[in-house]
Steps between C-alpha positions, in 0.01 A plus 500: 500500500139602545286465814329184381830338409636587842201350678529177281864464572430559878233229496722257311781549754261453794378177348851370426631597838208319669567189283872499593412552871213252533607242244874526474646324196779578254241578238318749716815673611640519146177657376516771770869564443447533127211738552710730717791480239251596227399798707863605548471440871846329557487545878182307551601246239817430696302499830267224372787310332675485828188357664479244221862394534457463875201265446623319190872497526550220254280642224741603222248731330437693819867543586582597145262797505603592860871489401440729198311756719751477785798544269336807334432647842852429629705578187587857598580394856729216364694742279550740794612236732751355255633853441535558869691174540755606243545839655463437869396147599299454824353184656156661468532534119620141469209371717243700304620363170507147632145542632374615163658205318383265762148627450547440122619148575834575337671316778855483353507879454369559846756269645774680302421827662483338839837353459648829375362669809635240729844536347490879545298521822551173681339625821168600350227257575253582218670314218546185717128510574406535132737220402338279764148578379597429142651160598192422710265577206693257294506238785121521547459436126770234441562351848878486438682493835788706361261794453377465857848475642611807321180683596552424866862606489412837334201570730697405812775736389248785459369428848854502631561837350169641604311328793190707408484371141140407495498351148789277570361374835148434358647317199728291726215418738284379210771286340603345822138426589427346167800270490436376853745712709231605733721622790716703267190657352369591843831663589496723200133594561576593855788713371242704314285546810795668671451805273139442373322352807151553353565338159184293431665309215779385729257400769300303248809316386594416857163347541535297189848382607343338809311263263774423249611131523848494639757268325714273722809723436519856386790461263478752216694291245292188568171686495590677168603172346163363587320796353693473181452127458131515577444837328278608785550718805480342840220745577347748252377832626303515175303181569236553233752540210757246621596269209343157499752216520553331168471166666131556584409619150369216287548440130126547466519861626760590231325304229164650573659845471649406155162380382348835574716681254592248234428600146567863584609737226852424350576235766696183389582350841482556875737319729542484879791350690670524832830680549693174436344473155251221577184534290185555700237567232479598143277609207592499134309602189418214264806378298737692726795310647470601868789286599751685285366836618528379864861396456592833339316717747640306804853534367445877459364526857779305658767686315365832608444378856861389531613830359279694742656311790856563389436864439327547840181639353268257680293220366369494145186719466405504132630493151360592155651382178399556137635312201410301188393207727228718647478698821575361847402657827614344833396611849602346834258542795510327843726215382302432185620587150234597240593499131287621205596444142326720240490530126765718343230762416346525849578817692698483824217676683263218401733225612567686821126524560458120452762432761340747745171325448666159562649623827178644612314181419748291699467738791121470503509127464750469786288726720191288432693183574636639831151609605351161411769309699458704819 
């Protein structure tokens, strides 16, 4: 590479870094990541991909590229750890493998290594902590009380085994605070101050806890039942990104979002319903039987949802099917199910993009509506 090429690439990188920093978006991050990849700079590509995932956790295209880079980076470590487990298992090796798979969002594999560690080393706190964090991540996504109950059990066990387990204590403090168990949250936060008296994060959470509305009774089962039924936390520490209750989202918000992308390439129908299968809004191309497509897609969603519950893998997240009838993509988000039906010839990436645009449009409309009603 000549001097002028080097200067040009440097200028391009500076421009892309600035765009990602000052105007963060999936598009800007992906452009920067791909530029680093094209230059063979895997370390910086992974660094930026991690930043993108942290900011846009639900963006499939962002996580896909992060996962690929992370797996490439960790492959040798994974093989070494697996070899060590066969020859001489240690709780550290189990925990490291579980952490890697947790980062890759391969939760079942991560849980498998945690359980194996607990069977072999029942008095090591690390695997209990990771199991708790995995269950918590699922709970914050799906609001299923079973996940929260198991998360609390695992995290409390980690704390029991190691009273200085910071990760478990901070995770417990946050879950207790957000489901309404304020006193319990304060107890766990004060436990951290015993060995980390200057921790600013803990002090901030203690200040927040003073302003969290207290329920009449701090009963964990009752509070979790309420969270699951309402699909909302009692108090969200992430106030800006807390899901908007479905009950305050009007039909017009969804219909307006549909109108913004109808007629898109290869699209036959877009359908929106709640988790019980009640139609909220729909769009169908001319001469397309939207009712039949709705019945088919809802049946698919409900079947997969039931199976997910029975298999203990959380709520339904998404499904993609291809067949002679066309292509169907289904995504569940914040208690709303979005379904896109495309022509047989349309690529999955295109249909996936249509759904992402729909979710983004709903989010924008909901934010506008919330601001208007304040």
